[in-house]
N, C-alpha and C positions, 0 to 999 in steps of 0.2 A: 191834729185838729180835734176839738171837742164837738159833740153833736149839735150844740147851739151856735156853732160857728165862731166862737171865741177862741183865741189861741190858748195852748196848754199853759197852766200856771197863772192865768190872768183872772180877775174877778170883775163883776159888773160895776159900772160907774156909780150906780145908786148905792151899792153896798159900800164901795170905797168912800163915797161922800158921807154916808151915814156913819160909818166908823170914825171918819175924821171929825165929823161934827160932834160925835159923842166924846171923843177924846179932848176936843178943845172947849167943849161946853161943860163947865164945871157944875152946872145946875142939874145935869142928868144924874140920876143915882148911880152909885158905883156898881151895884148888883145888876142893874139893867144893862150897864155898859159891858160887863163881863158876859152876860147872855148874848148880847149882840155880837161880841167878839167871837164867842164860841160858835155862834150860828154862821158867822162869816167864814170861820176856819173850816167848819163842816162843809159849807157850800164849796169852799175852795178845794177841799180834799175830794169831794164828789167829782168836781170838774177834772181834777188830776187823774182820778181813777178812770173816768170816762176817756180821758186822753190816752192813758196807758193802754186801756182796752183797744182803743182805735189803733194805736201803734202796734199792738200784738197782732191784730188782724192784718195790718199792712205787712208785718214781718212774715206772717204765714203766707200771705199772697206772694211776697218776694221769694220765700223758700220754694213755694210751688213753681213759680216761674223759673227759679234757678235749677230745680230738678228737671223741669221740662227742657230747659236749655241744655243741661248736662246730657240728658237722654238723646236730644237731637244731635248734639256734637258727637256723642259716642256712636250713634247710628251712622253719621256722616263719616266718622273715622273708619268704621268697619267697612262701609261701602268703598271708601277710598283704598283701604288695605286690600280688599278683594279685587278691586280694579287694577291696582298696582301689581298684585301677585299674578293676575291673569296676563298683564302685559309682560311681566318678567318671564313667565312660562312660555309665552308666545315667542319672545325674543330668544330664549334659550333653545326652543325647538328649531327656530330658523337658523340659529348659529350652529347647532349640532348637525342639522341637515347640510348646511353649507360646508362645514368641516368634513363631513362624510363624502360630499361630492369632490372636495379638493383632494382628499386622500385617494379617492378612486381615480381621479385624473392623474395624480402623481404616480400611483401604482401602474397605471397604463403606460405612462411615459417611461417609467423605470423598466418595465418589461419590454417596451419597444426598444429602449436603448440597449438592454441586454441582448435582444434578438439581433440588433444591428451589429453589436460587438461580436457576437458569435458568427454572424455572416462574414464580418471582416476577417475574423480569425480563420474561418473556413476558406475564404478567398486567398488569404495569405498562405495557408497550408497548400492549397491547390497550386498557387503560384510557385511555391518552393518545389513542389513535386514536379511541376512542368519544367522548372529550371533544371532540376536533377535529371529528368528524362531527356531534356535537350542536351545537357552535358554528356550523358551516357551515349546518346545518338552520335554526338560529335566524336567522342572517343571511339565508338564502334566504326564509324565511317573512316576515321583516321587509321585505325588498325587494319581495316580491310576485311574482306570476306574470309580470308584464310584463317585469321585469328579467331573469328566466330566459329568456324568449323572445328578448330582445334579445341575451343572451349567446350563445344557440344560433345566432342569425342572424349574429352577428359571426364565429363559428367557421365557419359555412358559407361566408361571404363572403370568407374568407381567401384571398389569391391563391395559386394553385397554383405549385409550383416548376417551372422550366424543365426539359425532358427532356434527357437526356445520351445522345448517340449513340455515344460511344466515341472521341472525338477525343483524340489523345495530346498534350494541351496542359495545362500546369500550371494556367493561369488558368481554363480551362474546368472542370477537375476541382474546383478550389477553389471556384469560383462555384456549381457544382452542389451540392456538399456544404454550403456555407454556406446556400444556399436551402432545402435540406432541413431543416437545423437550425432555421431561422427558421419554417418551416412547422410543424414538430413542436411548437414552443413556442406557436404561434398557435392550433392546434386541440387542444392538450393531449394529444398522443401521448407517453406516458411509457414504455410497455412496450417492451423491446428487440426482441421478435419482431414487434410491430406496426410499429416503425420500419423493420426490414429489409423487411417485406412492402410497406410504403408506398413506400420508396425504390425497390424493384424495379419498381414500376408506372411509374416515370418513366425507365426505361432503354429505349433504342431502338437499332435497327440492330446495330452491332458490340457495343455494351455489353449488349444484350439476349441475344445469342448467348453472350457470355461468362458471363452470369449463369445461363443454362440449363446450361452445362457445369459451373459451380461447384456448382449445386444437385444435379446428378448425383453430383459428388464427395462432397458432404455426405451424400447418401442411401447411398452405398456405404461411408461411414466413412473415406474417405481424406482428408477435410478437415473442419474444425470452424469453423462460422460461427454462433455462438450469441448474439453481441451486435452492436450497431450499430458499435462500435469495430472488431470483427473485419471487418465488411463494408467499412468505410472503408479498413482496411489492405489488404484484398484488392483493392479497387478501385484504390487508388493504386499497388499493386504491378503491376497490369496496364496502367494508362493514364497513370500519372504518369511523365514522363521522368526518367531517372536523373540527368541533369546539368541539370535544370531550374534549380536554384539557381545553378549556375555560369554558365549562359547568361543568367539574369536579372542577375547581377552584371556580366557583360560588357556587356550592353545598357545597364545603368544607367551604366556608365563612358562609353559612347559617346553617351548621350542628351544632346542639346543643344537649347536654346531657339532655334528658327529660324522658327517660325510663330506662330500665336496662342498665348498663354500658357496658355489653358484646355486646349489639346491637350497641351502640355508637362506641365501638372499632372496630367492624366488618365493619360498614359503613365507618368509618374514614380510615381504612386500604385499603378498596377497592378504595376509592377516591384517596388516595395517590399513589396507583399503576397506576392510570390513568394520573398522572402528573410526568413524568420521570425526569424533571429538578428541582423538588422541593427540596430545601436544607434541611438538617437535622435540622438546626436552625429554619427555617420557619415551618417545619412540627411539631416540638415540640411546637412552639408558637400557631399554629392553634389548636393542640390537647388540650393544656391547656386552650385556650380561649373558647372552646366549652363546657368545663366541668361545672358541677354545682359548686356553690361557696364552699360548704363544701369539695368536692373532690379536687378542685383546692387548697384550703387552706392546706389540708393534704399533697398533693404532694409537695407544696412549703416548708412545714415544714420539710419534709424528704430530701429536697435539691436535687431533681432529676435534672439531667443535660442532659439527652438524651432521645429520644423517646421510645426506647425499655424499659428502666427502668421505664419511666412514665406509659407505658401501663401495665407493670407487677404490679406495685404498685397499679394502679387504679383497675385492676382485682382482686387483693387481697383484696382491700377494699370492693368490691362487695361481695366477698365470706363471709366476716364478717357481712355485713349489710343485706344480703338477707334473713336470717331467721327472722329478725325483720320485714322486709317488708311483708313476707309471712303470718305473724300472724295478720296483720291488716284486711284482708278480713274475717278471721274467727271471729274476735271480732265483725265485722259489722253484720255477719250472726247471731251470738248469740244474739245481741241486737235486731235484727229484730224478732228473735224467741220469745223473751220475750215480745216484743210489740204485 
């Protein structure tokens, strides 16, 4: 709109009428008509400029309003985003808290279930033990008091193991431990502490002094010997030669059948016991290799394939040949008598 209230691009009625009159009236001079036309055009341009200026102001007002609206919308969006983020954080915290409570409840239920299962297993084991005890009582009652007395007598009559004085010899250590194991089985000693105490009773001399020192270490906490296996390890560490197996292998390679075969078999068996990882095939080879040629030939003729059979056949040959060997000294003494 123009400042005078007329619409943009329009002219006043008087100007229009005057121009029209000048155009249709031929009596008006041409030069005056051109001036009037130019004046009308200038007036119209002025009105257009005023209208354009008014429209520019309106555009500026609209741009200002648009910027204000944009700023307001942006602020609303930021507030909405902050509000939504707060709600999301709150929901996340509530969810994580609920999840942690659910996990805690599940863990308690799991532990409770495990405890119940352990109790059930313990009850089952106790029930089986009670059933075994009941069956043992029934067998004992059925056998009678005489059988119980004979069992106790057999346990008391079990031969005592030989004492060990501390000799650093693999054979002596192995024989002592093997005797203890047999004795424990015969008298029914099953508890680890009882085995250790019983074994210590058969230690003498250097071995007894060693055990007194180790007991002191246990009491001070510098050593732990709580099982019979621990006792065996400590005993072997002290008295078992470090190169016992190597020495046994060397002696086995040098062992030859030069005297009675029973002596050869005994020495061979002792050496084999000191070599725990010796295979049956190697043991048979070493046994055959040390025999005299006639014995080796006979064992091969009979086709022996294992060590036990080879030893049995060799000992049977000694039984047949020993009478002939025993007659030779008598013949020598008789010849000496004649001389």
